[in-house]
FIZANU-790144 format. One line per 5 residues: number of its first residue (from 1); for each residue x, y, z of N, C-alpha, C. Coordinates in pm, 1 decimal. Atoms other than C-alpha are relative to their C-alpha. Layout:
NUM> X Y Z X Y Z X Y Z  ...
//
This chain:
1> -135.6 22.8 47.8 7960.2 14151.2 6766.6 66.3 -115.4 75.2  -59.6 106.5 -79.8 8056.3 13920.6 7052.9 -37.7 -136.7 -54.2  47.6 130.4 42.2 7844.3 13637.7 6920.8 44.8 -34.9 -141.2  -57.2 24.4 132.6 7972.7 13679.7 6564.3 139.9 -57.0 16.7  -134.4 52.1 -26.9 8323.2 13625.9 6701.5 -5.4 -143.0 51.8
6> 13.8 135.7 -54.3 8206.9 13318.9 6892.2 -34.0 -98.8 -111.7  36.7 88.4 110.5 8044.2 13167.9 6582.8 118.8 -21.2 -92.9  -119.3 12.4 84.7 8354.7 13241.3 6375.5 103.5 -89.9 67.1  -93.8 84.8 -74.1 8569.7 13082.6 6647.4 -39.7 -147.1 -10.7  47.1 138.5 4.5 8355.3 12768.2 6654.8 19.9 -60.7 -138.6
11> -15.5 49.0 137.1 8356.8 12733.5 6276.0 147.3 -24.4 -31.8  -142.3 14.1 31.2 8731.1 12790.4 6247.7 65.2 -113.3 79.3  -58.6 106.5 -81.2 8816.1 12554.0 6533.5 -35.8 -136.9 -55.4  45.1 131.5 47.2 8607.3 12263.1 6409.4 50.1 -26.5 -141.8  -48.1 22.4 136.6 8695.6 12312.6 6043.2 151.2 -18.9 -1.7
16> -144.7 18.4 -7.7 9062.4 12343.4 6135.9 37.5 -142.3 35.3  -28.5 137.0 -41.1 9063.0 12008.6 6312.9 -39.1 -99.2 -109.4  46.6 90.9 105.1 8861.7 11840.3 6037.0 94.0 5.4 -120.8  -92.8 -11.0 113.4 9088.5 11975.8 5760.3 134.7 -64.5 31.2  -126.9 63.5 -34.9 9399.6 11866.4 5947.8 -12.0 -151.5 -6.2
21> 23.5 144.6 6.1 9252.1 11517.4 5981.6 -14.4 -45.6 -145.1  15.2 34.9 141.4 9148.2 11512.7 5613.8 133.4 3.1 -73.9  -131.0 -10.6 63.8 9498.2 11620.0 5513.4 88.1 -119.9 29.5  -72.9 122.1 -34.3 9633.9 11316.3 5691.2 149.1 17.9 13.5  -142.3 -27.4 -5.4 9970.4 11482.1 5730.5 28.5 84.5 123.0
26> -28.2 -78.6 -119.3 10102.7 11591.0 6068.9 95.2 117.0 -25.1  -91.9 -108.5 32.4 10352.8 11816.1 5896.4 138.7 -27.5 52.7  -137.6 12.9 -47.0 10722.0 11854.9 5949.4 57.5 139.7 19.6  -65.4 -126.3 -32.0 10926.0 12131.6 6101.6 148.5 -27.5 5.5  -143.8 25.3 5.4 11295.7 12154.6 6025.3 76.7 131.6 3.1
31> -92.3 -113.4 -2.6 11582.8 12391.6 6089.0 127.6 -45.2 -68.4  -117.5 39.6 76.8 11857.5 12367.7 5828.6 67.2 124.2 -54.8  -77.6 -114.4 46.5 12129.5 12620.8 5756.7 -63.4 132.6 37.9  59.3 -122.8 -49.1 11950.1 12884.5 5963.8 -137.1 30.3 -56.0  132.2 -19.2 59.1 11623.1 12839.9 5774.2 -98.0 -98.3 62.6
36> 104.6 84.8 -54.6 11306.4 12709.0 5932.6 -97.2 -32.3 -112.3  95.8 41.0 102.1 11086.6 12506.9 5700.4 -113.2 -77.1 65.5  119.9 68.3 -47.4 10734.9 12384.0 5760.7 -63.0 -66.9 -120.8  56.4 72.8 113.2 10603.4 12112.3 5532.8 -125.5 -75.0 40.0  123.9 74.9 -21.4 10249.3 11978.3 5514.1 -82.2 7.4 -127.3
41> 86.3 -1.7 118.0 9979.5 11901.9 5259.9 -83.1 128.5 -1.6  81.3 -121.3 13.8 9759.1 12183.5 5129.5 -121.6 -6.6 92.0  119.2 14.0 -83.7 9452.9 12047.4 5309.4 36.4 15.1 147.2  -46.1 -16.7 -138.0 9646.0 12016.6 5636.2 37.4 145.6 26.5  -35.5 -141.1 -13.2 9777.4 12369.0 5576.9 -121.9 88.5 19.7
46> 125.2 -75.0 -17.6 9422.7 12503.1 5542.0 -50.8 -19.6 143.0  41.0 28.6 -137.8 9336.6 12330.6 5869.6 85.3 74.0 101.0  -92.2 -69.8 -89.8 9643.8 12477.7 6035.2 -32.9 148.8 6.6  33.3 -142.7 5.2 9552.6 12830.4 5922.6 -133.4 26.1 71.6  129.8 -15.1 -68.1 9190.0 12785.1 6037.7 19.1 -8.0 150.8
51> -19.2 19.9 -142.9 9304.9 12657.9 6375.8 78.5 115.6 61.9  -76.0 -115.6 -48.5 9558.3 12940.3 6414.9 -90.5 122.6 12.0  94.1 -113.2 -5.3 9289.6 13199.0 6333.0 -98.3 -17.0 115.1  93.5 23.2 -110.7 9054.9 13034.0 6583.3 68.0 30.7 133.4  -72.4 -31.6 -122.5 9322.3 13063.7 6850.8 7.4 151.1 21.3
56> -6.3 -146.0 -10.5 9364.1 13434.4 6776.7 -136.1 58.1 39.2  134.5 -43.7 -38.8 8986.4 13481.4 6797.3 -27.7 -33.0 147.0  24.9 42.2 -137.3 8976.4 13288.3 7123.0 67.7 94.3 98.9  -67.8 -93.4 -90.5 9232.9 13521.7 7281.3 -78.3 129.8 13.9  85.3 -119.0 -6.2 8998.2 13809.1 7197.1 -127.8 -28.9 78.1
61> 125.9 36.1 -65.1 8685.6 13627.0 7316.3 16.0 -7.3 151.4  -15.3 15.3 -145.1 8826.9 13546.7 7660.9 14.4 133.5 71.1  -7.0 -132.0 -62.7 8885.1 13916.4 7722.1 -137.3 66.4 7.5  133.4 -61.0 6.6 8517.4 13989.4 7648.1 -99.4 -61.3 98.5  90.9 72.3 -89.0 8358.0 13738.5 7889.3 75.3 -43.3 125.4
66> -63.0 63.1 -115.9 8422.6 13588.9 8231.5 57.9 -133.4 -44.9  -67.9 120.9 43.9 8673.2 13310.7 8174.1 -66.7 -125.3 55.1  63.4 117.2 -61.0 8500.3 13073.0 8416.1 -133.4 -33.0 -64.6  126.9 19.7 69.7 8184.5 13112.1 8207.9 23.9 -44.5 -144.3  -12.7 20.7 143.9 8303.4 13122.2 7846.2 83.9 -121.8 -34.9
71> -88.1 111.3 35.3 8579.1 12861.0 7852.6 -70.8 -134.8 3.0  66.3 131.4 2.9 8372.3 12558.9 7962.3 -111.9 -8.9 -103.6  107.9 3.5 98.6 8082.8 12655.5 7736.7 56.2 -19.7 -140.3  -57.7 14.3 134.1 8297.0 12699.9 7425.7 67.0 -135.9 -17.1  -65.2 130.1 8.3 8497.3 12387.2 7502.6 -103.2 -110.0 -21.6
76> 105.9 99.1 16.7 8178.3 12183.5 7536.6 -61.0 4.5 -138.8  59.6 -13.6 133.6 8030.7 12321.5 7215.3 96.9 -50.1 -106.9  -100.4 48.7 95.7 8356.0 12254.5 7027.2 3.8 -152.4 0.6  -1.9 146.4 -8.2 8356.0 11895.0 7153.9 -119.1 -60.8 -74.3  120.3 53.4 64.5 7998.8 11836.5 7036.2 5.3 22.2 -151.5
81> -8.3 -27.5 143.5 8050.4 12006.3 6698.3 105.6 -86.7 -68.0  -103.8 87.3 55.4 8368.9 11806.7 6643.0 -51.4 -142.9 -12.4  60.4 132.9 4.8 8182.0 11486.1 6723.9 -93.7 -11.2 -120.3  93.6 -0.1 112.5 7911.4 11575.7 6470.6 76.2 7.4 -132.9  -77.4 -15.1 124.1 8164.8 11685.2 6205.6 78.3 -126.6 -32.2
86> -75.3 122.7 26.6 8372.9 11370.7 6248.2 -91.4 -108.9 -53.4  96.2 97.3 50.9 8062.1 11163.3 6187.7 -46.0 37.0 -140.9  55.1 -44.1 128.6 7927.1 11371.0 5896.8 105.7 6.3 -110.1  -101.2 -23.1 103.0 8249.5 11456.3 5714.5 97.2 -117.6 -11.3  -102.1 104.5 0.7 8496.2 11186.3 5816.5 -58.8 -140.8 4.8
91> 72.4 127.3 -4.9 8232.9 10908.9 5839.1 47.5 -89.7 115.2  -37.7 74.7 -118.8 8356.9 10807.6 6184.2 -126.4 -39.8 75.7  117.1 43.5 -76.7 8118.2 10608.5 6399.0 1.8 67.3 137.5  12.9 -60.7 -132.3 7989.5 10757.3 6722.2 -44.8 -110.2 96.4  39.9 102.2 -97.4 7994.3 10501.4 7005.5 -104.7 55.4 96.4
96> 106.8 -44.0 -90.3 7707.6 10513.6 7253.4 55.8 81.0 116.1  -60.4 -75.1 -109.9 7948.2 10638.2 7522.5 21.1 146.5 -40.0  -18.9 -137.4 48.1 8024.7 10944.6 7309.5 -133.0 74.0 -5.2  132.7 -62.5 5.2 7655.1 11011.3 7257.1 -47.6 36.8 140.5  37.2 -29.4 -138.7 7593.0 10988.6 7632.9 82.3 116.6 52.8
101> -86.3 -110.3 -44.3 7891.8 11214.0 7702.1 -41.4 132.7 -59.4  45.9 -123.4 64.7 7770.0 11470.0 7448.6 -129.6 48.8 63.5  125.1 -38.1 -66.1 7427.5 11464.1 7613.8 27.0 64.7 135.4  -35.9 -57.0 -129.9 7585.9 11530.4 7952.3 58.0 139.9 -18.0  -56.6 -132.4 28.4 7781.1 11821.4 7802.2 -111.9 99.4 -29.7
106> 112.9 -88.3 34.0 7460.2 11967.7 7657.4 -76.8 39.3 125.8  70.0 -29.8 -125.1 7286.8 11940.5 7995.5 82.6 97.3 83.9  -87.1 -90.5 -75.1 7586.3 12108.0 8159.9 -2.2 141.6 -54.3  6.5 -132.7 62.4 7578.2 12395.3 7910.3 -132.5 67.3 34.2  131.4 -55.9 -35.1 7205.7 12442.0 7976.1 -0.4 46.1 145.2
111> -3.7 -36.3 -142.4 7260.7 12441.3 8352.6 83.6 125.2 21.5  -85.8 -118.5 -15.9 7543.2 12695.7 8321.6 -69.6 127.0 -47.8  67.3 -117.5 55.5 7311.8 12925.9 8126.8 -130.6 33.5 68.2  120.9 -32.9 -74.2 7017.7 12912.4 8367.7 25.0 125.9 81.2  -11.8 -122.8 -77.0 6957.6 13247.6 8524.1 -20.3 -31.4 148.2
116> 14.8 18.8 -144.4 7009.0 13253.2 8898.1 -104.7 98.0 50.4  102.0 -88.7 -55.9 6713.9 13390.3 9089.9 61.1 79.3 115.7  -46.9 -89.1 -105.6 6785.1 13681.4 9317.5 -89.5 -17.8 123.3  77.6 7.4 -124.3 6679.3 13630.0 9678.3 34.7 119.6 86.1  -22.0 -119.0 -81.0 6635.1 13926.5 9905.8 -2.0 -33.9 145.9
//
């Protein structure tokens, strides 16, 4: 169940950011005559809802794992998935510095997941 939540979080986070970018509308928030209005395109709205749901999932995930473990791993994975999605969906170019940085993140995630040997 934990890993289903993590996968859902990753999908919602990355899709939320991509949809907000595709919507091309930062939205507007206004208070008029005691009424709060939020205006944005439908695509940006879908991204906003995805991102809000991912935040709610994240608050649950951090209670299930050690924060010092799960936060850097999820953050790194989100960065890499966003890089891939921006290239695949938004047709953004990936500079060599980004590719090197993503490689360093991957190595860091692997190192964080290596089992420590017990010494007696």
